[in-house]
C-alpha positions in Angstrom: -51.1 63.1 22.7 -48.7 61.8 20.1 -51.4 62.6 17.3 -51.8 66.0 18.8 -47.9 66.4 18.0 -48.4 65.2 14.5 -48.4 68.7 13.2 -45.3 69.8 14.9 -44.1 71.0 18.1 -46.1 72.0 20.8 -45.8 74.0 24.2 -47.2 73.0 27.3 -50.4 74.9 27.0 -51.0 74.2 23.6 -50.8 70.4 24.3 -53.5 71.1 27.0 -55.6 72.5 24.8 -55.0 70.0 21.6 -55.7 66.9 24.1 -58.1 68.2 26.4 -56.2 67.0 29.3 -55.5 69.0 32.4 -52.6 70.3 32.7 -50.7 68.5 35.4 -51.8 65.3 33.6 -50.2 66.5 30.0 -47.2 67.6 31.9 -47.1 64.2 33.1 -47.7 61.7 30.5 -45.3 64.1 28.2 -42.3 63.4 30.5 -43.2 60.2 30.4 -43.3 59.9 26.9 -40.0 61.9 26.8 -38.4 59.3 28.8 -39.2 56.7 26.3 -37.9 58.4 23.8 -41.5 58.9 22.2 -41.3 62.7 22.8 -38.5 65.1 22.7 -38.0 69.0 23.5 -36.7 70.8 20.9 -34.5 73.9 21.2 -37.3 75.9 22.4 -38.4 73.6 25.3 -41.5 72.1 23.1 -42.7 69.1 23.3 -42.1 67.3 19.5 -42.5 63.6 18.3 -39.5 61.2 19.9 -36.7 59.9 17.5 -37.7 56.1 18.4 -41.1 56.6 16.4 -38.7 56.2 13.4 -37.9 53.0 14.9 -41.1 51.7 15.5 -42.3 53.0 12.6 -39.7 50.9 10.6 -40.7 47.7 12.5 -44.0 48.4 11.9 -43.4 48.8 8.0 -41.4 45.7 8.2 -44.4 43.5 9.7 -46.7 44.7 7.3 -45.2 44.0 3.8 -48.2 44.9 1.7 -46.9 48.3 1.9 -43.8 47.9 0.3 -45.4 45.6 -1.9 -47.4 48.2 -3.0 -45.0 51.6 -3.1 -44.0 50.5 -7.4 -47.6 50.2 -8.0 -48.4 53.6 -6.1 -45.4 55.5 -7.4 -46.8 54.8 -11.1 -50.2 56.0 -10.2 -48.6 59.4 -9.3 -46.7 59.5 -12.6 -50.1 58.6 -14.2 -52.1 61.1 -12.4 -50.0 63.8 -11.0 -51.6 63.4 -7.8 -50.9 62.3 -4.2 -51.6 58.7 -3.8 -52.4 56.9 -0.8 -52.7 53.1 0.1 -55.0 52.5 3.4 -56.1 49.2 5.3 -59.0 48.9 7.7 -58.1 48.9 11.8 -60.9 48.2 13.5 -63.5 50.9 13.2 -61.2 53.3 11.1 -58.9 53.3 8.3 -55.0 54.0 8.5 -52.8 55.4 5.8 -50.1 51.9 5.3 -48.1 54.1 2.5 -48.3 57.7 1.3 -46.3 59.3 -2.0 -47.3 62.9 -2.3 -48.1 64.9 -5.5 -45.3 67.2 -6.6 -47.5 70.0 -7.3 -47.5 72.8 -4.8 -51.2 72.5 -4.0 -51.5 69.1 -2.9 -53.4 66.7 -0.8 -51.0 65.6 2.0 -51.8 62.6 4.6 -48.9 61.4 6.5 -48.1 57.6 6.9 -49.9 56.1 9.9 -52.9 59.2 9.8 -56.1 57.4 11.3 -59.6 58.6 9.1 -62.9 57.7 9.7 -64.6 55.3 7.3 -67.6 57.2 7.2 -66.1 59.7 5.0 -64.1 59.5 1.8 -63.6 57.1 -1.1 -61.3 54.7 0.2 -63.6 54.7 3.3 -66.4 53.4 1.3 -64.5 50.8 -0.4 -63.1 49.3 3.0 -66.2 49.2 4.6 -67.8 47.6 1.6 -70.5 50.3 1.4 -70.5 51.9 -2.1 -72.0 49.6 -5.2 -69.1 48.1 -7.2 -66.5 49.1 -4.9 -65.0 45.1 -5.0 -65.1 45.3 -9.0 -64.2 48.9 -9.8 -63.5 52.3 -8.2 -65.4 55.2 -5.9 -65.1 58.3 -6.2 -65.8 61.3 -3.5 -65.7 64.9 -3.7 -65.4 67.1 -0.5 -66.7 64.5 1.9 -63.7 64.7 4.3 -61.8 68.0 3.4 -63.0 70.5 1.6 -61.6 71.2 -2.0 -60.5 67.7 -1.9 -61.8 64.7 -4.1 -60.6 61.0 -4.1 -60.8 57.9 -6.2 -60.0 54.8 -5.0 -60.2 51.2 -5.9 -60.1 47.6 -3.8 -57.1 45.4 -3.7 -58.5 42.2 -3.1 -57.2 38.7 -1.8 -59.5 36.2 -3.6 -62.7 37.8 -2.5 -61.6 39.7 0.4 -60.8 43.1 0.3 -57.2 43.7 1.9 -56.6 47.4 1.2 -57.7 50.5 -0.8 -55.4 52.1 -3.3 -56.6 56.4 -3.2 -55.6 59.3 -5.1 -56.3 62.3 -4.0 -55.9 66.2 -4.9 -57.7 69.5 -5.4 -61.0 69.9 -7.3 -59.1 72.2 -9.4 -57.3 69.7 -11.2 -59.4 66.4 -10.0 -63.0 68.5 -11.4 -66.0 67.2 -9.5 -66.0 63.7 -11.4 -63.0 62.7 -10.2 -63.7 59.0 -11.4 -63.3 59.6 -15.1 -60.3 61.3 -14.9 -58.2 58.8 -12.5 -60.7 55.8 -12.3 -59.1 53.4 -14.8 -55.8 54.4 -13.6 -56.4 53.7 -9.9 -58.5 50.1 -10.7 -55.1 49.2 -12.6 -52.8 50.4 -9.7 -55.1 48.1 -7.8 -54.4 45.3 -9.5 -50.6 45.9 -9.7 -50.8 46.0 -5.6 -52.2 42.3 -5.6 -49.7 41.2 -8.6 -46.7 42.8 -6.6 -48.0 41.3 -3.0 -49.1 37.7 -4.9 -52.3 37.5 -3.6 -55.0 35.4 -5.0 -56.9 36.5 -8.0 -60.3 37.6 -7.1 -61.3 39.0 -10.3 -61.2 38.4 -14.1 -58.4 40.7 -16.2 
């Protein structure tokens, strides 16, 4: 239900359609979440994400210092490429966006912090599942795997020999081209190196 509300406030009927829940069940759950501050009502009476989630998100971030440590490296990568950048971590059989900075361009990739994405599609997924050749020592690119018109390049953040995160740059093909690795691969790898240094991780590759 919280995932359904990420896109904005929804009336009960819209919430039923988005979740596939029975109307009575959706209402009961939404009201229950509202009591705990996780859901609220907007001025039109629609259900929206509650403000308590802000505190929970802050607590989650503080419990995961890698995201905070990575931010300067991600800011550098966004400045170098002009595109949106993200830090992804593995969470079971999926990947989660732990940090995200948007491109200044009007047409840009938007991935919210906390977004849950599949491992099977996208360059970051390939890095985190170790399925792409060279992922542990270089960069991986993907073109329109997860979303039409979008390409991305990712590189692993290593702690010794273990991949602990993936640094990504993503944007519309009109700017990234269908060979985004040629344009952004070196910068993404450098950003991953910077994250490792900022986070004090154990060296896992030659400089």
